[in-house]
N, C-alpha and C positions, 0 to 999 in steps of 0.2 A: 503495499500500499504504499502510496506518494503521498506526503503531506505538504501542506502550504509552505512550510517553511523550507522541505526539500526544495520545491519547485521555486522559491524564492532564489535560493541558494545557488540553484542551477543556472538561473536565469542571469543571476548577477555575475556569476563566472563566465556564461555565454558572452557578456557585455565585456568584459575583460579581455576574455582570449579572444574574441572577435577584433580588440581593437590593437592587442600584439601581433594578431596575423597581419593587419592592414598596415602597420608600423613596419613588418618584414618584407611586404611585399611594395613601399614605399608610396603607399596610396594617401596620401596626407588629408585629402576630402574624407575618406573614409572614417579614418583617424580621430581628424577633427569632431566628426559628427556625432562621436561617442560622448562628446564633452556639452556639459552647458556654458553658454554663453558666459556665466558669470562663476565659471570653475576655477578653483585653484589647483595649482601644483608646486607643492613645496619642496623644492630640491634641499636638502638638509645636509648641507657641507659648506665650507667655507673657502670656495672656490670662485671664481668668474662667473658660474652660473647658476649659483648657490642662493637662496632665499625663496622668498613666493612669488610665482608668476600667476597674477591676477587676469582671468578672462581668457578665455579659447584663443585670441587671436594673440597672448603673451604668451600664453603655455606652446603654441605652434612656432612662435619666433623665438623661443627656448631652445625647443628641438631641431629647428633647421639651423640656428645659432652650431649645436650642437652636431649637427650631420656635415656643415661647411667645416668647421675647425677639424672633423677627421676625415674631409675628403671623401666621403659617403661609406665609410668603413664601421660607422658605427651599429652594434647589434646588439639588442636587447631581447635574451630566450628566457621564456618562462620555465623555470624547471619546476614549481607546484605551485597550484593556487588552493587557498584556505577559504572557505566563505563560512561566514555565520548564521545564513540565512535572516539577515538585518541588516543588509544593503555593504557590508564592510568583505572586502577579498583583499585577502594579503597573499602578495606573489614573492615568492623567490626567484629572484630575475640574475641571470648572468650575464652582464651589461660589458660589453667588449668594444676595442676600437684601436685603431692606431690613428697618427698624426702624420702629417709628410715630412718633420723635421724626424722621424724614426721613434720617438716616444709611443708605446703600447701599453694597453692595460686590460686586466681580465679580471671584474670584480662581483663577488658576489653580492645582491642590493637587496632590501627587501622593501617594497612598493607597497603602500597600505591604499587602497582604493577605498572610495565611499561610492555609492551607486544607489541612483533615485531613480525609480519610475524607467531603467532600461536606459539612463544617462549618467557617466561620472561627474560627481559634485566637486570632489577633492580626491588630489594626489598627495601622499607624503611618502619622500624618496631617502630612505636612510640608505647610506654606502656603507659597504663592510671593512673599506681600507681609504679610512679621510685622506691620511698622509699621499698614499700613493693616488687616490682621484685627484687634492691638489695639484700635484706635482705635474699631473697629466692635463688637465684642463689648463692650469698656468702657463 
């Protein structure tokens, strides 16, 4: 028997998984569509990309800058999704990329999504190795 919480959990996970799939395909329009216009993304690290990015447009600009700095090599691969059935989806994510100057990083991170009515309201991004990630981005 499927419960409402199970159904909600699967729907929330599906929203987040579809976002990762769109990002992997380079489909910016589909990725952007998963966010509310006033969504926020908090990159919790003290580097050039760190801080809260307010609104869908700023979230997309943050990710576009990330892609530009990595010359298109940025990857975010979800390793495990865990949903609570109440809109929170935690994703263990392997984030990697390279810079044209030869710097590389491969960091296991936690992205915590808050999903409401099949759209993302917030993302909190916790990096695994803050020192290495800062050295990569700065």
